[in-house]
C-alpha positions in Angstrom: 21.7 -2.8 26.0 18.4 -4.5 25.6 16.6 -4.5 22.3 13.0 -3.3 22.6 12.1 -4.1 19.1 13.5 -5.0 15.6 11.7 -4.3 12.3 13.0 -6.0 9.2 11.4 -5.4 5.5 12.6 -7.5 2.7 11.4 -7.4 -1.1 12.5 -8.3 -4.7 13.4 -5.2 -6.9 15.1 -4.8 -10.4 17.0 -1.7 -11.3 17.8 -0.7 -14.8 21.3 0.1 -15.8 22.4 3.5 -15.0 19.2 4.2 -13.2 17.8 4.7 -9.8 15.3 2.3 -8.0 13.1 3.1 -4.8 11.9 0.5 -2.2 9.1 1.8 -0.2 10.0 0.0 3.2 7.0 0.6 5.7 9.3 0.6 8.7 8.3 2.8 11.6 11.2 5.3 10.8 14.6 5.6 8.8 16.3 2.1 8.7 19.5 1.8 10.5 20.8 -0.8 7.9 19.9 -1.4 4.3 21.5 -3.5 1.6 20.9 -4.3 -2.1 22.1 -7.9 -2.8 22.1 -8.9 -6.4 20.5 -12.4 -7.2 22.6 -12.9 -10.5 26.3 -12.0 -11.3 26.8 -8.3 -12.0 29.7 -6.2 -13.3 28.9 -3.2 -11.2 27.7 -2.4 -8.0 24.2 -1.1 -6.9 24.9 1.7 -4.3 22.7 3.0 -1.5 22.0 6.5 -2.4 20.0 7.4 0.7 17.7 6.0 3.4 14.7 8.0 4.2 11.4 7.4 6.6 9.4 6.3 3.6 11.8 4.6 1.2 15.3 3.5 0.2 17.0 4.9 -2.8 19.6 2.8 -4.9 21.5 3.6 -8.0 22.7 0.7 -10.4 26.1 1.9 -11.9 26.1 -0.7 -14.4 24.9 -0.8 -18.0 22.3 -3.5 -17.7 19.3 -4.4 -15.3 20.3 -5.8 -11.9 17.6 -8.2 -10.2 18.3 -8.5 -6.5 16.6 -8.2 -2.9 16.6 -5.3 -0.8 16.9 -5.8 3.0 16.2 -3.2 5.4 16.1 -3.2 9.2 15.2 -0.7 11.9 16.3 -1.7 15.6 15.3 0.3 18.6 17.2 -0.2 21.6 17.4 1.4 25.1 20.8 2.8 26.2 21.4 3.0 29.8 
């Protein structure tokens, strides 16, 4: 399965505790993969709520802000 193109978007994002955060990714379509990686130790997870064509929506389940990095990737491949 040859890969025709790969697009990756990465940015820093801080999400307040018990709140949602949005990352406008600029990829050509809905990402195939997205993750939020905290840069500090956290007591609760930041969950991916949804992937959309224009942005990614995360929710911080903890009680305090969580700084981190968002990585999203769109991989287009040809299946024969």
